[in-house]
C-alpha positions as CSV (number, residue, x, y, z in Angstrom):
1,X,51.9,-41.3,-14.8
2,X,53.5,-41.8,-11.4
3,X,55.4,-38.4,-11.7
4,X,52.2,-36.4,-11.6
5,X,51.0,-37.4,-8.0
6,X,54.5,-36.8,-6.7
7,X,54.7,-33.3,-8.1
8,X,51.2,-32.4,-6.7
9,X,52.3,-33.8,-3.3
10,X,55.4,-31.7,-3.3
11,X,53.5,-28.6,-4.2
12,X,51.0,-29.1,-1.3
13,X,53.8,-29.9,1.2
14,X,55.8,-26.9,0.0
15,X,52.8,-24.6,0.3
16,X,52.3,-25.7,3.9
17,X,55.9,-25.3,4.8
18,X,56.4,-21.9,3.1
19,X,53.2,-20.2,4.3
20,X,54.1,-18.2,7.4
21,X,50.5,-17.7,8.5
22,X,49.6,-21.5,8.6
23,X,50.3,-23.5,11.7
24,X,53.0,-26.1,11.0
25,X,52.4,-29.6,12.2
26,X,55.4,-31.8,12.9
27,X,55.7,-34.9,10.7
28,X,54.4,-38.1,12.1
29,X,56.8,-39.7,14.6
30,X,58.7,-36.4,15.4
31,X,58.7,-35.0,19.0
32,X,56.2,-32.2,19.6
33,X,57.7,-28.7,20.1
34,X,56.5,-26.5,23.0
35,X,54.5,-23.5,21.9
36,X,56.2,-20.1,22.3
37,X,54.6,-18.0,25.0
38,X,52.6,-14.9,23.9
39,X,54.0,-11.7,25.4
40,X,51.3,-9.4,26.8
41,X,51.2,-6.0,25.0
42,X,52.6,-3.0,26.9
43,X,49.4,-0.8,26.5
44,X,45.8,-1.8,26.4
45,X,44.1,-1.5,23.0
46,X,41.4,1.3,23.0
47,X,37.9,0.5,21.7
48,X,37.2,1.8,18.1
49,X,35.9,5.3,17.8
50,X,32.4,5.6,16.2
51,X,31.8,8.8,14.3
52,X,28.1,9.8,14.1
53,X,26.8,12.5,11.8
54,X,25.9,15.7,13.6
55,X,22.3,15.9,14.8
56,X,20.1,19.0,14.3
57,X,20.2,19.7,18.0
58,X,24.0,20.0,17.9
59,X,24.1,22.4,15.0
60,X,20.9,24.5,15.7
61,X,21.3,27.6,17.8
62,X,19.5,27.5,21.1
63,X,16.3,29.5,21.2
64,X,13.5,30.0,23.8
65,X,10.8,29.6,21.2
66,X,9.0,26.2,20.7
67,X,9.0,24.8,17.2
68,X,5.9,25.7,15.2
69,X,3.3,22.9,14.9
70,X,2.6,21.8,11.3
71,X,-0.7,23.1,10.0
72,X,-3.4,20.5,9.9
73,X,-5.1,20.0,6.6
74,X,-8.8,20.9,6.5
75,X,-11.3,18.1,7.0
76,X,-13.2,16.8,4.0
77,X,-16.8,17.9,3.4
78,X,-19.5,15.3,3.3
79,X,-21.8,15.6,0.2
80,X,-25.2,14.1,-0.5
81,X,-24.4,12.3,-3.8
82,X,-21.6,10.9,-5.9
83,X,-21.2,11.4,-9.6
84,X,-20.2,8.1,-11.2
85,X,-19.4,7.0,-14.8
86,X,-19.9,3.5,-16.0
87,X,-18.8,1.8,-19.2
88,X,-20.2,-1.3,-20.9
89,X,-17.1,-2.8,-22.6
90,X,-19.1,-4.9,-25.0
91,X,-21.2,-2.1,-26.5
92,X,-18.8,0.9,-25.7
93,X,-21.8,2.6,-24.0
94,X,-20.9,5.1,-21.3
95,X,-23.3,6.7,-18.8
96,X,-22.6,9.4,-16.3
97,X,-25.1,9.4,-13.4
98,X,-25.7,10.7,-9.9
99,X,-26.0,8.2,-7.1
100,X,-27.5,9.7,-3.9
101,X,-25.9,8.5,-0.6
102,X,-27.7,5.5,0.8
103,X,-30.0,4.8,-2.3
104,X,-29.3,1.9,-4.6
105,X,-29.0,2.8,-8.3
106,X,-29.1,0.2,-11.1
107,X,-27.0,0.4,-14.3
108,X,-27.7,-2.7,-16.4
109,X,-26.7,-5.7,-14.2
110,X,-24.9,-3.6,-11.6
111,X,-26.3,-2.0,-8.5
112,X,-24.4,0.9,-6.9
113,X,-24.8,1.9,-3.3
114,X,-22.8,4.9,-2.1
115,X,-22.3,5.0,1.6
116,X,-20.4,8.2,1.8
117,X,-19.0,10.8,-0.6
118,X,-16.4,13.3,0.7
119,X,-14.9,16.3,-1.1
120,X,-11.7,17.9,0.1
121,X,-11.7,21.6,0.8
122,X,-10.8,23.9,-2.2
123,X,-8.2,25.6,0.0
124,X,-5.9,22.7,-0.7
125,X,-5.5,23.8,-4.3
126,X,-6.2,20.3,-5.7
127,X,-9.7,19.3,-4.8
128,X,-10.5,15.7,-4.9
129,X,-13.4,13.4,-4.1
130,X,-13.5,10.1,-2.4
131,X,-16.6,7.8,-2.1
132,X,-17.1,4.7,-0.1
133,X,-19.4,2.4,-2.1
134,X,-20.5,-1.0,-2.8
135,X,-21.1,-2.5,-6.2
136,X,-23.2,-5.7,-6.7
137,X,-24.0,-7.9,-9.6
138,X,-27.7,-8.5,-9.8
139,X,-28.9,-9.7,-13.3
140,X,-32.5,-8.8,-14.1
141,X,-34.9,-11.7,-13.9
142,X,-35.7,-13.4,-17.2
143,X,-39.1,-15.3,-17.5
144,X,-38.6,-19.0,-17.6
145,X,-35.0,-18.9,-16.2
146,X,-33.6,-19.1,-12.7
147,X,-32.2,-15.7,-11.6
148,X,-28.6,-16.0,-10.3
149,X,-28.1,-14.7,-6.8
150,X,-26.7,-11.2,-6.1
151,X,-22.9,-11.1,-5.7
152,X,-20.8,-8.3,-4.2
153,X,-18.2,-7.3,-6.7
154,X,-16.6,-4.2,-5.0
155,X,-16.7,-2.6,-1.6
156,X,-14.3,0.2,-0.6
157,X,-13.2,3.7,-1.3
158,X,-12.8,5.1,-4.8
159,X,-10.8,8.2,-5.5
160,X,-11.5,10.7,-8.3
161,X,-7.9,11.8,-8.5
162,X,-6.5,8.3,-8.5
163,X,-8.9,5.9,-10.2
164,X,-6.3,3.2,-10.4
165,X,-5.8,3.1,-6.6
166,X,-8.9,1.0,-5.8
167,X,-10.3,0.0,-9.2
168,X,-13.5,-1.8,-9.9
169,X,-12.5,-4.8,-12.0
170,X,-15.1,-6.6,-14.1
171,X,-14.8,-8.4,-17.5
172,X,-17.9,-6.6,-18.9
173,X,-18.3,-3.3,-17.0
174,X,-16.0,-0.5,-15.8
175,X,-17.0,2.2,-13.3
176,X,-15.2,5.1,-11.6
177,X,-15.8,8.1,-9.5
178,X,-16.0,11.6,-11.1
179,X,-16.8,13.7,-8.1
180,X,-19.3,14.6,-5.3
181,X,-22.3,16.8,-5.5
182,X,-24.8,18.3,-3.2
183,X,-24.9,20.3,-0.1
184,X,-22.9,19.2,2.9
185,X,-24.5,16.4,4.6
186,X,-24.8,16.1,8.4
187,X,-21.7,14.5,10.0
188,X,-22.1,10.8,10.1
189,X,-19.6,8.1,11.1
190,X,-17.5,6.8,8.3
191,X,-18.2,3.1,7.5
């Protein structure tokens, strides 16, 4: 058992003595040797060269013309009503209805208030509708029971082309925007 520590000690000492990159320390009790002076290099070392990819201004020919501005997309058109579809998940009943801007519309226990309905111009090739609305839960009063207070369930924009972007989430009902209808409304500030 005593041979194992001696072998390990000799391996450690041998590694320290044989490694040229490690600084060697003199054994205890030996006189210290002076350090060898470092000779200065004959030429200064230049900084590293950084290669950058060529920019567009380096490769493009010079011209007197200003670059063309990108064409702005047409502004959306305000409509007077939103077409919504609602689903009662318990009975699988669906209803498609029109909700005029600014007027509350009831579907079972839900109240829909559309604040704005905008339709993109057909010049874009993929017309889409967006409506800013508020959906509240307001159960109908039942005689002999206390009516729960009205709660806001959803407030924001719904998009006909992307119904999953800002979905209305409810355990019993589902609702989404189908489109906008009506003549262009007078320009009003967006809420």
